[in-house]
N, C-alpha and C positions, 0 to 999 in steps of 0.2 A: 860586457853587456852584449845582448844579442842585437844585431844590427837591423832586425825586422820590427816593424811597428805592428801593434795589434790590429787585427782586422776589424773594420767596423761593421755593424749589424747590416746584413743584406749585401755586403760587398763581395765581389767574386773571389773565391779561393784560388791558390796557386795552381790547384789541380784542374781549374777550369769550371768547377761546379759553383753554384750560387749558395752562399751560406744562408741559414734560415735565421730569420729575425727571432728575438725573444718571444714576440706574440705568437709566432708560428709554432715555435717549439713548445710553448706552454699549452697552446691549443691542441697539439698532437698528444702531449701528455695527458691532458684532461679528457681526450676522446675515449669513450668506452669501448670495450672489447666488441660488443655487438656492432657499434658503428664502424669500427675498422673492418670487421668481416663483411658487412653489407657493402661498404665502399669498395672493398677488394674484389668481391665476387660479382656484385651487380652494377658497379660503377655509380652507386647513389652518393650524392653529396651530403656531407653533414648538415643537419638542420632541415632536410627534406624527408627524413625517414618516416616521420608520422604521416605526412600526406601521401607518400608513396605506399605505405602500409595500408592505408585506407583504400587506396585504389586497388591494391592487390586483393584485399578482402571482398571488394565489391565486384570487380571484374574478372578475376581469375578463378578457374575452376579449382575445386579441392585438391585434385591430384596435381595440378600444375604448381600450385602454391606451397605444396608440402604440408599443409595444415589440414587436420581432420575437421569435419563439420563441427564437432564440439569445440575445438580449439578455435576455429573461425568465429564461432558465436561468442565465446569468452573474450577474444581479442576485441571484437566490435563492441561488445559491452563496456569493456574497459575504456576504449577510445571515446565512446558516447558518454561515459560518466563525467567527463570533463565539462559537457554542456549542460548537465542537469543541475538544478537549484534545489534547495531544501524543499520549496513549495511543490516541487514535482514529485517528491518521494513521501512526503509527511502523510501521516494519518490525520484526517480532518477533525476539527474540533468536536463535531457532533458524535464521532465514533470513540472519543477518548473516554477510557474508564479510569476514574480518579476516586479518591476517598478524602473525607474531611479530617483534619489533624486530631479531632477529639473523638473519632470513631472508636467504639469498644473493640477490644481485640477479638471477641468472639464473632462479631460482624465482620471484621476484617478478614478473618479466616474464611467466612462464607463467600465474601466478594472474590478473594483469590480462587476459590474453588469454581465459581461460576465464570470468572474472567478467563481463566486459563493462561494468565500472564504471570511472570516471575517478578515484574516491577510494576508498581502502581504510583501515579502521581499523587502527591499529598498537597492540599490546599487549605487556606485559612477559612474564608467565607465562600468564595467562588473560585472557579478555575483560573480567573484572572489573578488570583492572589496565591499562586502555586508557591510552595516553600521548599519542595524537595521531592523525593520519592521514597518508597519503602520496598525493600527486596524481601522475597519470601524466605530466603536463607537466613536474613537477619532476624525475621520474626521467629523461626524455628530455633535459632541459636538463643534468642532471648528466652523462649519458653523452656528450653532445655537447662539454661543457668537457673531460672527461677524454680524449676522442679527438681533439681539435683539435691541429693542427700549423701551424707558421708557414709563410707562403707561401714563404719562402726554402728552408725544409727540404723542403717539398713539391717545389719545382722542382728541387732536387738529387737527388731520388730518380730511379732508373733509369725507374720507371713512376710518374708522379705520381698521387696518390690523388684520387678525385673529392670535390669540396666541402671538400678539405683536412681530412678526417676519417679517422683511423686507428682504426677500432672495434676492431681486434684488441688495442688497448692498454687497453681497458676490462676490468677484472678482474670477471667475473661471479660470482666466488667470494666477493667482498667482502661483508661483512654490511651490511644496511640502516642499522644503527646508526652506521656509520662514515661515512655520506654527508652527514649534517646536513641531510636534506631533509624530515624529519618535521615537520608543521605542527601548529599548536594546534587543538583540537577543542572544541566547546561541550559542556557537561554541563547537563542540564536534567531537571526532575522530570516524571513522567507527567502531573500535573495542570496543568501550564502551558498557558494557551490558545495554540492554534496561531498565532493573528494576532499574539501578543506575540513568539513565537519568530521569526516572519517579520520583524518589526521588528528584533529583536536581530540576526539574520543580516544584514540590510541594513546595520545600523549597525556591526557588527564585521568585515563581510566575510568571514565564516567560514560556509560553506554546508553544513556537517555538524554534526549534533548527537547525541550519545550520551544516550539516556534512561536515567537511573539511578533505582533504587528508594530506599527509605528507609535501606536498609543499605549504600548505595554500590554495589551490584551492577549490572551492565548488564541493561537490561530491553528495549531496542529501540534503533532507529537511525532518524534522520530527516534528510533533506536538504531544502534549499529547494524543489527540484523537487516533492517529495512534497506540500508545502504548496500550491504553485502549482496542482497537479493537482486539489486540491479545489475550485478556482474554475473552470478551464478544461476540466477533464476530462483523460484520459490524454494525456500527451505522448510520442509515439513518434518515433523517428528511423530512419535507414537501417540502424541496427545492431540494433533491436529486432525480435525474432521474434514472429510471431503466436501468442498463447497460446490454448490449449484453453479452451473454456468450462468454468467451475467445476462446472457441473451439466449432464450429457448425458443425454437420454432414450434408452433402448435399445428395439430392436423388441419385446422381450417385456413392455414396460411399466415396467421397472425404470429406475433411474437410477444412473449412475456418477458420483461426486462426488469433488472434491478436498477434502481435509480442511480447507483454508483457506477453503472456500466460506463466505459469510456465512449465519449461521443464519437471518436475516431473509429472505434471497433463497430459502433452501431452503423455508421455510414458505410463502412466497408462490407458488413454483412447484408445490408439492403442493397447492395450494388450501386451505390452512389445516387439512387433514385431519391433517397432521403437526404435532400440538399439543404444544409443548415446555413449556408452562405458564410457571412462574416461572424456568425455566433461562435464558430470554432475558435475564434481568437479571444472570445469573452469568457467562455465557460469551458470545462473539461469533461463534464459528466452529463448523462442524459437527464437527470434530475435538475441539474442546473439549467439546462437548455429549456425544459418545460417550466420552470419558474419564470425564466426570462419571457417566454412566450406568453404566459398568463399575467405577467406583471404582479404576481404575488404567489403564495403557496397554495396550489390547488387542493381542494378537498376530496375525500374519497368518493369515488363514483362520478366524478366531473370528467366531461369530455372536452378535449382541447384539439383545435384544428392544427395539424401539423404541417410540414412542407409538402407542397404538391398535393396529392390526393391522399396523404396519410392522415390518420386521426389517432390520438393518443388518449387512452382511457385510464384513470387513476384507480388502481386497485387497492393501494394501501397507502396511508399518509397519516401524519399527526400535525398538530399546529406549527411545527417548526420545519418540517421537511416531507418530501415525497419519498416513499420507500419502494413500491413496486408499481408498474404500469404495463399496459397492453398496447401494442402498436399494430395497427392493421390499415389496409387501404379501404377507402369508402365502399368501392364496389364488392370487396369481399364481405364487409359487414352487411351490406344490402342483400347479397346472395345468401348469407347465413340467416338473415331474418326472414327472407322468402321461404327458405326451406323449412324453418319452424312453422310458418303459417300453413304451409302445404301439409305438414305433418298433422297440424291440429284439424284442418279441414278434412283430411282423409279419416281421422278418427271420428269426426262428427257424422260424416257420410255412412260409416259403417254401421251406425246405430239405426233402429227402426224408424222409417220415415224421415230419416235425416235429423231427428231430435236428438240432442245429447242425452246419453243415459243419465239417470239420476244416481245419487249416492257417490261412491268413490270416483266414478268416472268423471263427474262434474268437478269434483275437487281436484283431481289431477289437471284437468284443463285450466282451471282457475290458476293453479300453481304454475303452469306453463306460461300463461299470459303475464303473471307477476315476474317470473324469471326473465322474460323478454324485456320487460320494461326496466328492470333494474340491472340489466347486463351492461 
């Protein structure tokens, strides 16, 4: 038998080197190749790569880091995705397009045509009773199966049908519930990390999730594409139409804004003079901020005092929400009003004796006054 005893973990070897413990050995074996390269080249310690990468992306110029601007943006978006919750990415309830389970197939086709989506939520009585989703591919497959005829029957027809499909045999008055094409949908809480939902969608192969609140009511909707767009940016195809900017500056210095415009974007555009204070912690959109200011949903044409010397005019709204609004400073509005008054006065002085002309000229003047009052 050998006269030497087995060395204990961590004990000095006979060659003078210290033996690695099993934990050290397993740690080195589990260390990824990227970790080993970064540790060897840059001297980074395992476990600090994420933090150091964030520092590199923030403070290092593109040429020095070795990343192109596009790569830097993608890497930053990937790191930021860890902090995003489902509620940060979801489509709000008011914008969800859904169908009732007993909708006629003909009407369902029209909804798909107008919505421009490939998947639609299906519900019982209200959106809070969602039971699943319908995919346009399943609808087409159902219609194809219902209209298919055998090659023999088609050949026996006086005028054979193309593709052996008799679409007239599809009952467009049949309810969706009779087709058995409604698929399962995911139900997730608003606080779920977006990256976890992405992994769940990949595992279940279900690409649509309904966001539900603590009472089980529908709060929003989220697709896999919505999450992927957080990394790569907007994904647009040939069917997507160009959207108008959420905030558009007007010639008079005012801004016409979509109510869904980000409150952060509005503050940045108006050079932080539009100081919303702690409201940024309560709401995310300009419409939500306006509702919070008014304490209710403002009506069309209503004027709300904003922060500082700003005023907000509601251009479009319905009983449930504000849609469009106009933001301007009080001095700009007063200057615009004075300009219109001077224009009307100049038009009146140009008539004989300073008396307004009769007929069309008087009607135009009346229309100008009415426009000023309703602006």
